[in-house]
C-alpha positions as a printed NumPy array, in Angstrom:
array([[  0.006,   0.02 ,   0.005],
       [  1.313,   3.435,  -0.831],
       [  1.111,   6.129,   1.806],
       [  0.305,   9.78 ,   1.246],
       [  1.246,  12.592,   3.642],
       [ -0.248,  15.924,   4.475],
       [  1.579,  18.841,   6.008],
       [ -0.469,  20.453,   8.763],
       [ -0.272,  23.583,  10.82 ],
       [ -0.033,  22.826,  14.535],
       [ -0.858,  26.351,  15.813],
       [ -1.223,  29.963,  14.738],
       [  2.579,  30.467,  14.55 ],
       [  3.373,  27.333,  12.52 ],
       [  3.307,  29.   ,   9.176],
       [  5.882,  31.617,  10.063],
       [  8.172,  29.015,  11.678],
       [  7.769,  26.638,   8.723],
       [  8.919,  29.309,   6.286],
       [ 11.939,  30.358,   8.353],
       [ 15.21 ,  29.605,   6.624],
       [ 17.783,  27.491,   8.405],
       [ 21.109,  27.391,   6.551],
       [ 19.348,  28.836,   3.496],
       [ 16.481,  26.309,   3.329],
       [ 13.076,  26.665,   5.014],
       [ 12.039,  24.238,   7.763],
       [  9.024,  23.264,   5.586],
       [ 11.286,  22.473,   2.625],
       [ 13.409,  20.231,   4.879],
       [ 10.328,  18.376,   6.104],
       [  9.184,  17.886,   2.478],
       [ 12.618,  16.528,   1.501],
       [ 12.7  ,  14.062,   4.348],
       [  9.196,  12.846,   3.548],
       [ 10.089,  12.428,  -0.099],
       [ 13.253,  10.5  ,   0.787],
       [ 11.136,   7.99 ,   2.729],
       [  9.244,   7.179,  -0.466],
       [  5.948,   8.874,   0.434],
       [  3.948,   8.826,  -2.811],
       [  2.216,  12.18 ,  -2.447],
       [  2.571,  15.126,  -0.043],
       [ -0.325,  17.581,   0.242],
       [  0.11 ,  21.196,   1.276],
       [ -2.762,  23.101,   2.927],
       [ -4.048,  26.283,   1.336],
       [ -2.152,  28.34 ,   3.944],
       [  1.2  ,  27.022,   2.636],
       [  0.505,  26.435,  -1.017],
       [  1.278,  29.935,  -2.189],
       [  3.461,  30.886,  -5.129],
       [  6.831,  31.404,  -3.389],
       [  6.578,  27.964,  -1.734],
       [  5.29 ,  26.186,  -4.887],
       [  7.916,  27.844,  -7.025],
       [ 10.685,  26.517,  -4.815],
       [  9.158,  23.054,  -4.888],
       [  8.726,  23.035,  -8.703],
       [ 12.465,  23.715,  -9.089],
       [ 13.404,  20.608,  -7.17 ],
       [ 13.333,  17.324,  -9.121],
       [ 12.606,  15.136,  -6.089],
       [  9.722,  17.222,  -4.786],
       [  8.023,  18.486,  -7.943],
       [  6.374,  15.134,  -8.786],
       [  5.069,  14.413,  -5.284],
       [  4.032,  17.687,  -3.663],
       [  0.643,  19.201,  -4.507],
       [ -1.838,  21.753,  -3.193],
       [ -4.506,  19.878,  -1.203],
       [ -7.339,  21.983,  -2.537],
       [ -6.595,  20.652,  -6.029],
       [ -6.465,  16.922,  -5.241],
       [ -7.757,  16.443,  -1.72 ],
       [ -7.193,  13.67 ,   0.807],
       [ -7.368,  10.083,  -0.44 ],
       [ -9.161,   7.189,   1.129],
       [ -6.174,   5.42 ,   2.704],
       [ -4.29 ,   5.896,   5.958],
       [ -2.548,   9.274,   6.055],
       [  0.795,  10.466,   7.383],
       [  0.452,  13.85 ,   9.126],
       [  3.547,  16.017,   9.354],
       [  3.759,  19.335,  11.205],
       [  4.84 ,  22.138,   8.887],
       [  7.417,  23.496,  11.317],
       [  8.667,  20.092,  12.552],
       [ 12.021,  18.446,  12.312],
       [ 12.144,  14.649,  12.056],
       [ 15.058,  12.397,  11.446],
       [ 14.944,  10.216,   8.311],
       [ 15.245,   6.811,  10.01 ],
       [ 12.442,   7.442,  12.46 ],
       [ 10.173,   8.726,   9.67 ],
       [ 10.948,   5.664,   7.504],
       [  9.887,   3.413,  10.337],
       [  6.632,   5.306,  10.731],
       [  5.974,   5.265,   6.983],
       [  6.464,   1.491,   6.913],
       [  3.912,   1.098,   9.72 ],
       [  1.488,   3.275,   7.786],
       [  1.928,   1.22 ,   4.638],
       [  0.871,  -1.802,   6.65 ],
       [ -2.267,   0.078,   7.679],
       [ -1.12 ,   0.59 ,  11.27 ],
       [ -2.093,   3.804,  13.024],
       [  1.091,   4.954,  14.672],
       [  2.91 ,   7.937,  16.162],
       [  6.559,   8.747,  16.615],
       [  7.289,   8.249,  20.286],
       [  9.31 ,  11.483,  20.563],
       [  6.397,  13.501,  19.217],
       [  3.839,  12.199,  21.664],
       [  2.803,  14.81 ,  24.215],
       [  3.912,  17.609,  21.952],
       [  1.519,  20.058,  20.272],
       [  2.889,  18.903,  16.883],
       [  2.771,  15.091,  16.691],
       [  4.033,  13.098,  13.731],
       [  1.562,  10.325,  13.105],
       [ -0.258,   8.018,  10.759],
       [ -4.041,   8.116,  11.084],
       [ -6.67 ,   5.708,   9.746],
       [ -8.571,   6.538,   6.547],
       [-11.769,   7.304,   8.471],
       [ -9.995,   9.817,  10.667],
       [ -8.404,  11.403,   7.591],
       [-11.804,  11.853,   5.982],
       [-13.186,  13.482,   9.169],
       [-10.276,  15.985,   9.222],
       [-10.173,  16.574,   5.454],
       [-11.712,  20.029,   5.217],
       [ -9.629,  21.458,   8.072],
       [ -6.45 ,  19.936,   6.641],
       [ -7.132,  21.491,   3.262],
       [ -7.862,  24.912,   4.808],
       [ -4.781,  24.785,   7.039],
       [ -6.731,  25.167,  10.288],
       [ -4.285,  24.795,  13.195],
       [ -4.958,  21.407,  14.723],
       [ -1.927,  20.322,  16.816],
       [ -3.843,  20.05 ,  20.074],
       [ -6.599,  18.017,  18.402],
       [ -4.034,  15.65 ,  16.868],
       [ -2.204,  15.369,  20.191],
       [ -5.508,  14.247,  21.72 ],
       [ -6.026,  11.849,  18.841],
       [ -2.665,  10.216,  19.584],
       [ -3.693,   9.531,  23.155],
       [ -7.239,   8.437,  22.342],
       [ -6.   ,   5.836,  19.914],
       [ -3.022,   4.677,  22.026],
       [ -4.582,   1.262,  22.615],
       [ -5.048,   0.74 ,  18.882],
       [ -1.88 ,   2.466,  17.628],
       [  1.695,   1.572,  17.657],
       [  4.443,   3.741,  18.963],
       [  7.36 ,   4.03 ,  16.673],
       [ 10.455,   4.274,  18.832],
       [ 13.157,   6.866,  18.332],
       [ 15.783,   5.492,  15.986],
       [ 19.385,   5.956,  16.972]])
């Protein structure tokens, strides 16, 4: 099973932090690159991030151009979904482990992101459909997702920190 990802805004300040450059590259761009390197098939950007400067940078990059799209143009699919905070930093090995769990249909969260207002997690298709409109609009939802991680703890796997 392929796995799609959506970048989400955790809070009202997420957009500004996501677009901040670190060593010449935005935090958002780094998150997109890591997700693409894990083999995620598609990465959706909410309306709040899919503006021309961001899309222009993505179009110039051969690894990102084929996989990143504006959510309002394609929407959320009907499979489990990987949710990535726009201003987050995740190591490649940990994210690969989470992506593999998601491809097996397992709802999971990175252990180190639990309890944070910006969790990195895979949610079930039904949950993705329930959040679809807010994900497309870029409504801040970190606290809601943090609650979702804890509500589904009995059903979800924790993906340990990779060293």
